[in-house]
C-alpha positions as CSV (number, residue, x, y, z in Angstrom):
1,M,36.1,-45.7,27.9
2,E,36.6,-42.3,26.3
3,L,35.2,-42.0,22.7
4,R,36.5,-39.1,20.6
5,T,34.7,-38.6,17.3
6,I,36.9,-37.3,14.4
7,S,34.4,-37.7,11.6
8,P,30.8,-39.1,11.4
9,K,32.2,-42.5,10.4
10,F,35.4,-42.6,12.4
11,T,36.1,-42.4,16.1
12,V,39.2,-43.0,18.2
13,S,39.7,-44.0,21.8
14,P,42.4,-44.8,24.3
15,Q,42.8,-48.4,25.2
16,I,39.5,-50.2,25.5
17,S,38.6,-53.3,27.6
18,V,36.6,-56.4,26.8
19,E,33.9,-55.1,29.1
20,D,33.6,-52.0,26.8
21,I,32.6,-54.0,23.7
22,Q,28.8,-54.2,24.5
23,T,28.7,-50.4,24.9
24,I,30.6,-50.0,21.7
25,A,28.1,-52.3,19.9
26,A,25.2,-50.4,21.4
27,Q,26.5,-47.1,20.1
28,G,26.3,-48.5,16.5
29,F,30.0,-49.2,15.7
30,R,30.4,-51.9,13.0
31,A,34.2,-52.4,13.3
32,I,37.1,-51.9,15.6
33,I,40.7,-51.4,14.5
34,C,43.5,-52.0,17.1
35,N,46.6,-49.9,16.5
36,R,48.4,-50.9,19.7
37,P,50.9,-53.8,19.6
38,D,50.2,-56.6,22.0
39,G,52.4,-56.5,25.2
40,E,53.0,-52.8,25.1
41,G,51.6,-52.4,28.6
42,A,51.2,-54.8,31.5
43,D,47.5,-53.9,32.0
44,Q,46.3,-54.1,28.3
45,P,44.1,-56.9,27.0
46,S,45.5,-58.8,23.9
47,F,43.9,-58.2,20.6
48,K,42.8,-61.8,20.5
49,E,40.7,-61.1,23.6
50,I,39.2,-57.9,22.1
51,A,38.5,-59.7,18.8
52,A,36.7,-62.6,20.4
53,A,34.4,-60.2,22.4
54,A,33.9,-58.1,19.3
55,A,32.9,-61.2,17.2
56,A,30.4,-62.2,19.9
57,A,28.8,-58.7,19.6
58,G,28.7,-58.8,15.8
59,I,31.6,-56.4,15.3
60,E,34.5,-56.9,12.9
61,A,38.0,-56.4,14.3
62,R,41.3,-55.7,12.6
63,Y,44.8,-55.6,13.9
64,V,47.1,-52.9,12.5
65,P,49.7,-52.5,15.3
66,V,52.0,-49.4,15.1
67,Q,55.0,-48.8,17.3
68,T,54.7,-45.7,19.3
69,G,56.3,-42.6,17.8
70,M,57.0,-44.5,14.5
71,V,54.1,-44.4,12.1
72,K,55.7,-45.7,8.9
73,D,54.4,-45.4,5.4
74,Q,53.5,-49.1,5.2
75,D,51.5,-48.6,8.5
76,V,49.4,-45.9,6.8
77,S,48.9,-48.2,3.8
78,A,47.8,-51.1,6.1
79,F,45.5,-48.9,8.0
80,G,43.9,-47.6,4.8
81,D,43.4,-51.2,3.6
82,A,41.7,-52.1,6.9
83,L,39.4,-49.1,6.7
84,E,38.3,-50.0,3.2
85,D,37.7,-53.6,4.2
86,V,35.3,-53.1,7.1
87,Q,31.9,-51.6,7.6
88,R,31.5,-48.2,9.1
89,P,31.3,-46.4,11.6
90,V,34.7,-47.5,12.8
91,L,36.3,-47.2,16.3
92,A,40.1,-47.2,16.3
93,Y,42.2,-47.4,19.5
94,C,45.7,-47.4,20.9
95,R,47.2,-46.5,24.2
96,T,45.9,-42.8,24.1
97,G,44.2,-42.7,20.7
98,T,47.0,-40.5,19.2
99,R,48.4,-43.2,16.8
100,S,44.9,-43.9,15.5
101,A,44.3,-40.1,15.0
102,T,47.6,-39.8,13.3
103,L,47.0,-42.8,10.9
104,W,43.6,-41.3,10.0
105,S,45.2,-37.9,9.3
106,F,47.8,-39.5,6.9
107,H,45.1,-41.7,5.3
108,E,42.9,-38.7,4.7
109,A,45.7,-36.4,3.5
110,K,45.0,-37.0,-0.2
111,K,41.3,-36.5,0.1
112,R,40.9,-33.5,2.5
113,P,42.4,-30.1,2.9
114,M,45.0,-30.1,5.7
115,S,43.1,-27.4,7.6
116,E,40.1,-29.7,7.7
117,I,42.2,-32.6,9.0
118,L,43.9,-30.4,11.7
119,M,40.6,-29.0,12.8
120,A,38.9,-32.4,13.0
121,T,41.6,-33.9,15.1
122,K,42.0,-30.9,17.3
123,A,38.3,-31.0,18.1
124,A,38.8,-34.5,19.2
125,G,41.7,-33.6,21.4
126,Y,44.6,-34.5,19.2
127,D,47.1,-31.9,17.9
128,M,48.5,-32.9,14.6
129,N,50.5,-29.8,13.9
130,G,53.7,-31.7,14.7
131,V,53.1,-33.9,11.6
132,A,51.6,-31.2,9.4
133,R,54.5,-31.5,6.9
134,R,53.7,-35.1,6.4
135,I,50.0,-34.4,6.0
136,A,50.9,-31.8,3.3
137,N,53.0,-34.6,1.6
138,G,49.9,-36.7,1.1
139,G,50.6,-38.8,4.2
140,K,54.0,-40.0,3.1
141,T,57.2,-39.3,5.0
142,P,58.8,-36.1,3.6
143,T,62.5,-36.2,2.8
144,D,63.1,-32.4,2.5
145,T,64.7,-30.1,5.1
146,G,63.6,-26.9,3.4
147,D,63.2,-25.8,-0.2
148,A,64.1,-22.1,0.4
149,Q,65.5,-19.8,3.2
150,F,64.9,-16.1,3.7
151,Q,65.7,-13.5,6.3
152,I,62.1,-12.5,6.5
153,V,59.0,-14.4,5.3
154,I,55.6,-12.6,5.1
155,V,52.5,-14.7,4.8
156,G,49.8,-12.8,2.9
157,A,50.1,-10.1,0.3
158,G,47.1,-8.0,1.2
159,A,47.2,-4.4,2.5
160,G,49.3,-5.5,5.5
161,G,51.7,-7.8,3.8
162,I,52.7,-5.6,0.9
163,S,52.9,-2.5,3.2
164,V,55.2,-4.2,5.7
165,A,57.4,-5.6,2.9
166,A,57.7,-2.1,1.5
167,S,58.3,-0.5,4.9
168,L,61.0,-3.1,5.6
169,K,62.7,-2.4,2.2
170,S,62.6,1.3,2.8
171,R,64.4,0.9,6.1
172,Q,66.9,-1.8,5.1
173,P,67.1,-2.3,1.3
174,D,69.4,-5.3,1.5
175,L,67.0,-7.5,3.4
176,D,66.1,-10.9,1.8
177,I,62.3,-10.9,1.9
178,A,59.7,-13.4,0.6
179,V,56.0,-12.8,0.4
180,I,53.8,-15.9,0.2
181,D,50.3,-15.5,-1.4
182,P,48.5,-17.6,-4.1
183,A,46.3,-14.7,-5.4
184,D,46.8,-13.2,-8.8
185,I,44.8,-10.1,-8.0
186,H,45.1,-7.6,-5.2
187,Y,42.0,-5.7,-4.2
188,Y,41.4,-2.3,-2.6
189,Q,38.6,-3.6,-0.5
190,P,37.6,-0.3,1.1
191,G,36.4,0.7,-2.3
192,W,33.8,-1.9,-2.5
193,T,31.3,0.0,-0.4
194,M,31.6,2.8,-3.0
195,V,31.1,0.3,-5.8
196,G,27.9,-0.9,-4.1
197,G,26.8,2.7,-3.9
198,G,27.4,3.5,-7.6
199,I,30.4,5.8,-7.0
200,F,33.3,3.6,-8.1
201,D,33.7,1.1,-10.9
202,A,34.7,-2.3,-9.6
203,Q,37.7,-2.5,-12.0
204,T,39.3,0.5,-10.2
205,T,39.6,-1.5,-7.0
206,A,41.8,-4.3,-8.5
207,K,45.4,-4.5,-9.7
208,T,47.6,-7.5,-10.6
209,M,49.6,-8.8,-7.6
210,G,52.8,-8.9,-9.6
211,S,52.6,-5.1,-10.2
212,L,52.5,-4.4,-6.4
213,I,55.1,-6.7,-4.9
214,P,57.9,-4.4,-3.9
215,K,61.0,-4.5,-6.1
216,G,63.6,-7.0,-4.8
217,V,61.0,-9.0,-2.7
218,H,60.5,-12.6,-3.7
219,W,56.9,-13.6,-4.5
220,I,56.1,-17.3,-3.7
221,K,52.8,-17.9,-5.4
222,A,51.4,-20.7,-3.2
223,A,49.0,-21.3,-0.3
224,V,50.2,-21.9,3.2
225,A,49.2,-25.3,4.7
226,A,50.8,-25.0,8.2
227,F,53.3,-23.4,10.4
228,E,56.2,-25.0,12.2
229,P,57.4,-22.2,14.5
230,Q,59.7,-24.7,16.5
231,N,61.6,-25.3,13.1
232,N,61.3,-21.7,11.8
233,A,59.4,-23.1,8.9
234,V,56.2,-22.5,6.8
235,V,54.8,-25.6,5.1
236,L,53.1,-24.9,1.7
237,D,50.6,-26.9,-0.1
238,G,52.4,-29.8,-1.7
239,C,54.8,-30.0,1.3
240,R,57.3,-27.5,0.0
241,V,59.0,-25.9,3.0
242,V,60.1,-22.3,3.4
243,K,62.5,-21.5,6.2
244,Y,62.8,-18.1,7.9
245,D,64.8,-16.1,10.4
246,R,61.8,-13.9,11.1
247,L,58.1,-14.4,10.2
248,V,55.3,-11.9,9.6
249,V,51.7,-13.3,9.5
250,C,49.0,-11.2,7.8
251,P,46.8,-13.3,5.5
252,G,43.6,-11.4,6.3
253,L,40.6,-13.2,7.5
254,K,38.1,-15.8,6.1
255,L,34.6,-14.8,5.0
256,D,32.6,-17.8,6.2
257,W,29.7,-17.7,3.7
258,G,28.9,-21.3,4.4
259,K,28.0,-20.6,8.0
260,V,24.7,-19.1,6.9
261,E,22.5,-22.0,5.6
262,G,21.5,-21.5,1.9
263,L,23.5,-18.3,1.4
264,E,26.2,-19.6,-1.0
265,E,23.5,-21.1,-3.3
266,T,21.7,-17.7,-3.8
267,L,24.5,-15.1,-3.7
268,G,24.3,-12.8,-6.7
269,R,20.7,-13.6,-7.5
270,N,17.2,-13.5,-6.0
271,G,18.0,-10.1,-4.5
272,V,20.8,-11.4,-2.3
273,T,24.0,-9.4,-2.5
274,S,27.1,-8.3,-0.5
275,N,29.7,-5.5,-0.8
276,Y,32.2,-7.9,0.8
277,R,32.9,-9.6,-2.5
278,Y,34.3,-7.9,-5.6
279,D,31.9,-9.6,-8.1
280,L,28.9,-8.9,-6.0
281,A,29.3,-5.2,-5.1
282,P,28.0,-4.2,-8.6
283,Y,24.9,-6.3,-8.0
284,T,24.2,-4.2,-4.9
285,W,24.0,-1.0,-6.9
286,Q,21.9,-2.8,-9.6
287,L,19.4,-3.9,-6.9
288,V,19.3,-0.4,-5.5
289,Q,18.6,1.2,-8.9
290,E,15.9,-1.4,-9.7
291,M,14.1,-1.3,-6.4
292,K,11.0,0.9,-6.3
293,E,9.2,-0.6,-3.3
294,G,9.4,-3.4,-0.8
295,K,11.6,-4.5,2.1
296,A,15.4,-4.2,2.1
297,L,17.4,-6.0,4.8
298,F,21.0,-5.2,5.8
299,T,22.7,-7.7,8.1
300,Q,25.6,-7.6,10.5
301,P,27.1,-10.7,12.1
302,P,28.7,-11.1,15.5
303,M,32.1,-9.3,15.9
304,P,34.9,-9.4,14.9
305,I,34.4,-8.4,11.2
306,K,36.5,-6.4,8.9
307,C,35.4,-2.7,8.9
308,A,32.6,-2.9,11.4
309,G,30.8,0.0,9.8
310,A,30.6,-1.5,6.3
311,P,27.2,-3.2,6.8
312,Q,25.5,0.1,7.7
313,K,27.4,2.0,5.1
314,A,25.6,-0.1,2.5
315,M,22.3,0.8,4.2
316,Y,23.0,4.5,4.3
317,L,24.1,4.8,0.6
318,S,21.1,2.7,-0.5
319,G,18.8,4.8,1.6
320,D,20.3,7.9,0.1
321,A,19.8,6.6,-3.5
322,W,16.2,5.8,-2.7
323,F,15.7,9.2,-1.1
324,R,17.0,11.0,-4.2
325,S,14.9,8.9,-6.5
326,G,11.7,9.4,-4.5
327,A,11.3,5.7,-3.8
328,L,12.2,5.9,-0.1
329,K,8.7,6.4,1.1
330,D,7.7,3.0,-0.4
331,I,10.8,1.0,0.9
332,D,11.0,-0.6,4.4
333,I,14.6,-0.6,5.5
334,Q,15.6,-3.0,8.3
335,F,19.0,-3.2,9.9
336,M,19.5,-6.7,11.4
337,N,22.5,-6.5,13.8
338,A,23.7,-9.4,15.8
339,G,25.2,-6.9,18.3
340,G,23.5,-4.6,20.7
341,V,24.7,-1.1,19.5
342,L,24.7,0.8,16.2
343,F,28.4,1.5,16.4
344,G,31.0,0.6,19.0
345,V,32.4,4.1,19.7
346,K,29.6,6.2,21.2
347,D,30.8,9.6,20.0
348,Y,29.8,8.8,16.5
349,V,26.4,7.3,17.3
350,P,24.3,10.5,17.4
351,A,25.2,11.5,13.9
352,L,24.5,8.0,12.7
353,E,21.1,7.9,14.4
354,R,20.0,11.0,12.6
355,Y,20.5,9.2,9.3
356,V,18.8,6.1,10.5
357,E,15.8,8.4,11.2
358,K,16.2,10.2,7.9
359,Y,16.0,6.9,6.0
360,G,13.2,5.5,8.2
361,A,15.3,2.5,9.0
362,T,14.3,0.1,11.7
363,L,17.1,-1.1,14.0
364,N,16.8,-4.8,15.0
365,F,19.6,-5.6,17.6
366,F,20.6,-9.1,18.6
367,H,19.4,-10.5,15.3
368,N,21.9,-12.9,13.7
369,L,21.3,-14.2,10.2
370,V,21.5,-18.0,10.3
371,A,19.7,-19.1,7.1
372,I,18.3,-17.7,3.8
373,D,16.0,-19.0,1.1
374,G,16.7,-16.9,-2.0
375,P,13.9,-18.2,-4.2
376,A,11.4,-17.8,-1.4
377,K,12.8,-14.4,-0.5
378,T,13.0,-15.2,3.2
379,A,15.7,-14.9,5.8
380,V,15.9,-16.6,9.3
381,F,17.5,-14.8,12.2
382,E,18.3,-16.1,15.6
383,A,17.2,-13.5,18.1
384,I,19.2,-13.7,21.3
385,K,18.2,-10.7,23.4
386,P,19.5,-10.2,26.9
387,D,17.4,-11.9,29.6
388,S,15.3,-13.7,26.9
389,D,15.2,-17.2,25.5
390,P,16.7,-17.5,22.0
391,D,14.1,-17.3,19.3
392,K,14.1,-17.8,15.5
393,V,12.6,-15.0,13.4
394,E,11.7,-15.3,9.7
395,V,11.7,-12.2,7.7
396,E,10.6,-11.6,4.1
397,F,12.7,-9.5,1.8
398,D,12.9,-8.0,-1.6
399,M,16.6,-7.2,-1.3
400,I,19.1,-8.3,1.3
401,H,22.7,-7.1,1.8
402,V,24.5,-9.7,3.7
403,C,27.7,-9.2,5.8
404,P,29.1,-12.8,6.2
405,P,30.4,-14.2,9.5
406,Q,34.2,-13.9,9.7
407,T,37.0,-15.9,11.2
408,A,40.7,-16.4,11.0
409,P,41.8,-18.5,8.1
410,D,41.7,-22.3,8.8
411,F,45.5,-22.7,8.6
412,V,45.9,-20.1,11.2
413,R,43.1,-21.2,13.6
414,V,44.6,-24.7,13.9
415,S,48.2,-23.6,14.2
416,P,50.5,-23.1,17.2
417,L,50.4,-19.4,16.6
418,A,46.7,-19.0,17.5
419,D,45.0,-18.1,20.8
420,A,42.0,-20.0,22.1
421,A,39.7,-18.0,19.7
422,G,41.8,-18.8,16.6
423,W,43.6,-15.4,16.1
424,V,47.4,-14.9,16.0
425,D,48.4,-14.2,19.7
426,V,50.4,-10.9,19.8
427,D,51.4,-8.2,22.2
428,Q,49.0,-5.4,21.3
429,S,51.6,-2.7,21.5
430,T,54.6,-4.2,19.6
431,L,52.6,-6.7,17.6
432,R,55.2,-9.4,18.4
433,H,53.9,-12.9,19.1
434,K,53.6,-13.7,22.8
435,S,55.3,-17.2,22.5
436,Y,57.6,-16.9,19.5
437,D,59.9,-13.9,19.6
438,N,60.8,-14.1,15.9
439,I,57.2,-13.8,14.7
440,W,55.0,-10.7,14.3
441,S,51.5,-10.2,13.0
442,L,49.4,-7.4,11.7
443,G,46.1,-6.8,9.9
444,D,42.8,-8.6,10.4
445,V,44.3,-12.0,11.5
446,M,45.8,-11.0,14.9
447,N,44.1,-10.6,18.2
448,A,44.8,-7.1,19.3
449,P,41.5,-5.4,20.3
450,N,41.4,-2.9,17.4
451,A,39.1,-2.3,14.5
452,K,40.0,-4.5,11.5
453,T,40.4,-1.9,8.8
454,A,42.9,-1.0,6.1
455,A,43.6,2.2,8.0
456,A,44.7,0.1,11.0
457,A,47.1,-2.0,8.8
458,R,48.5,1.4,7.4
459,K,49.6,2.2,11.0
460,Q,50.6,-1.3,12.0
461,A,53.0,-1.9,9.0
462,P,55.6,0.7,10.1
463,T,55.4,-0.5,13.7
464,V,56.1,-4.1,12.7
465,A,58.8,-3.0,10.2
466,G,60.6,-0.8,12.7
467,N,60.5,-3.4,15.4
468,I,61.9,-6.2,13.1
469,V,64.7,-3.9,11.9
470,A,65.5,-3.1,15.6
471,D,65.5,-6.9,16.4
472,I,67.9,-7.7,13.5
473,A,70.2,-5.0,15.0
474,G,70.0,-6.7,18.4
475,R,67.9,-4.0,20.0
476,S,64.6,-4.1,21.8
477,A,61.3,-3.0,20.2
478,V,61.3,0.7,19.3
479,A,57.7,1.3,18.0
480,Q,54.2,0.8,19.4
481,Y,50.8,0.6,17.9
482,D,48.0,2.5,19.7
483,G,45.1,0.6,18.3
484,Y,44.3,3.2,15.6
485,G,41.6,2.4,13.2
486,S,39.4,4.5,10.8
487,C,36.0,3.8,9.5
488,P,34.7,6.4,7.0
489,L,30.9,6.0,7.4
490,T,29.3,7.0,4.1
491,V,26.0,8.3,5.4
492,E,25.0,9.9,2.1
493,R,26.5,10.6,-1.3
494,G,28.9,13.5,-0.6
495,K,29.1,13.2,3.2
496,I,31.0,11.0,5.6
497,V,31.2,10.6,9.4
498,L,34.9,10.0,9.7
499,A,35.3,7.7,12.7
500,E,38.9,7.5,13.9
501,F,39.7,5.8,17.2
502,G,42.2,3.7,19.1
503,Y,42.2,1.1,21.9
504,G,39.3,1.5,24.2
505,G,37.4,3.7,21.8
506,A,39.7,6.7,22.4
507,L,39.2,9.3,19.6
508,K,42.3,9.6,17.3
509,P,41.5,12.3,14.8
510,S,44.0,12.9,12.1
511,F,42.9,16.4,11.2
512,P,42.1,19.6,13.1
513,R,38.4,19.9,14.1
514,F,37.9,23.0,12.0
515,L,38.9,20.9,8.9
516,I,37.2,17.7,9.7
517,D,35.0,17.1,12.7
518,G,34.8,13.3,12.7
519,T,31.7,13.2,14.8
520,Q,29.6,15.1,12.2
521,P,28.9,14.4,8.5
522,S,31.5,16.1,6.4
523,R,32.0,16.9,2.7
524,M,35.7,17.2,3.4
525,A,35.7,13.6,4.7
526,W,33.9,12.5,1.6
527,F,36.6,14.1,-0.6
528,L,39.2,12.3,1.4
529,K,37.5,8.9,0.9
530,E,36.5,9.4,-2.7
531,T,39.6,11.2,-4.1
532,L,42.6,11.0,-1.8
533,L,42.5,7.6,-0.1
534,P,42.7,5.4,-3.2
535,P,45.9,7.0,-4.5
536,I,47.4,7.1,-1.0
537,Y,46.7,3.4,-0.8
538,W,48.2,2.4,-4.1
539,K,51.0,4.9,-4.3
540,A,52.1,5.5,-0.7
541,M,50.9,2.8,1.7
542,L,51.9,-0.1,-0.6
543,R,55.2,1.5,-1.5
544,G,56.4,2.1,2.0
545,K,55.8,5.8,2.1
546,E,54.4,6.3,5.6
547,W,52.4,9.5,5.1
548,M,50.5,10.2,8.4
549,A,51.5,6.6,9.5
550,R,54.8,7.1,11.3
551,P,55.0,4.7,14.2
552,E,54.9,6.0,17.7
553,K,58.0,5.5,19.8
554,L,57.7,2.8,22.4
555,N,57.2,4.1,25.8
556,V,59.3,2.2,28.3
557,A,58.8,2.7,31.9
558,P,62.0,3.5,33.9
559,E,63.3,0.7,36.1
C-alpha cells in the first residue's frame, strides 16, 4: 500500500487490498472512497469486499466509480457529495491514484488557486498540468479551443516583458504581439533602495502600465493560471485561453514573505521594514531618521534573490545616514546573511569590507531568518555553519530590514516549463527553452546562472528579440547572452561600487577604468545611478532603444 497525502484531510492511493484496511484504520482514516469500477482488473478486490472490511474496522466506505481517462462533470459532482457526506480524513483510491487525485483537483477548483492545487498534487506524485484548463474552469469540462491567437505572447510586463516587446517591435513592426499582466502599475524597482535611503521619492518609481505598453502591442490584463506548451496555449484565470506561435516567459519572481513565520503580520510597523516593497521603502527611511541608538539588523536569505546586493545596500545607506547624524557610535549594525560571503564576485569585496568596517557592522554568515516577533522585537535565525549542527539563534532588534525569501511564481514552478528547482529551463546563451523550441525566457524567472537584476534584463531583451525574429525568418539563433548583470552598490550617499560581471564572475565593465573603476567607490557611478539610469530605463530600455545593450553575435563553432 502506498499512501500519498495531498492535503491534511485527503490522501490517495493506488489499489488497496482487504488486508490493508487495518493499517488504514490505525493511521486514523475515517472514510474510504473507491474511484475504480469493479472488474477493471483481474487482480482487484470488489468494492463489496473492501466495504465489508472497512465496516468491520469502523471506517465508512463510498463507491464513486470513474472510467479511466473519462472524468465526467457528474463524476466530480458525485465525488464532492461523497466527500461532504463522510468524516475526514479520507483515503481515496483507484488503480494508480490518478483518478482520485484528478477528482480532488476538480472538486477543489472553486475553492483553491490553481497553483495550490497543482503543487499539492505534484508533491504527491501526480501531475495535473494536463487538466489545468479544466481546473481553471472551476472543475467543469471547458468547451473553448482558444479565445485569442497571436504570433508572439509575452507573459509578464515588468522590465523584461516590456523591453522585449519594444525590441521586437523595433525589429519587425508588423508583429502581432500580446503582453499578459494583471498589474495596473509598473515599478522601477532598482529605485527602491534609493527611496529607503531618502534619495528618491517613492512616486518617481511608479508609472501606469498602460502608458508603457509599446504602441501596437495588445495588453491582456489578466493573471496566468497555467501553460499548455503541447497546445501552444496559455490558460488564464477563468479558463480563457490564449494561443501563440511563440511564447516569451518573464513574469519576474515571487517574494515569499509567508516563508518567515510572523513576518507578514508585522511588516510596516514595530520597526520591521523592507526596500523590496514599494509601500515599505519609505518606512525604511523613516526608521533610519528616527533611530538614535539600539540594534539594527539587515537580513539576506538564501540565493537566488533579485539584486543580490540590495540587502547590504540598505545597510550601507543607513550606516551612512547615522554616520552623518552622529548616531552611528550608539547603533549596533548586524548583517545576517544566509550565505557564506559578503558578495559573490571577489573583486568587489575589499571595497565593501572597508565600508563594513567604517560603519562598525558585524557580519553574521550562515544566519537565515526563519521567524520574527514584531511586538517583542525579536528575530529568530537558523544558523547552519559548515561542519556544525544547525542551531536556532534569537536576536533582539530595534529596527530590522528584511529581504524576503524568493522563488519562481507558483504557476511557473508547477508547469512543464520548469526545471527541478522551479525555474524556466533555458539555454543560458540563447535563452531558448531546452525542451520547447518556440519558447524563450528572460529576467528573474529563468534558470541561467546570472545575477537577477534589471541590468541583466536590459541585455537579455535584445538577445531574445533578435533570436525570435531570426526564428520567424527560418534562421538559427543569431545572438547570445553572456550573463551580464550589474549591481550598483550604494556604499554611501554620493558614492557607489559599480559591480558589473557575467557568467562565472567575469568582470564586464561598461566604462573605461579611468572613468569608472567598478572595484572602487565612485562619485561618477553614483551620478550614473541617481541621474542617468532612471531616464535610461523609462525612455530607452522600455522603448526598445538598446543603448549599450546591443546583443552579442552568437559564436558558432565550425563543423
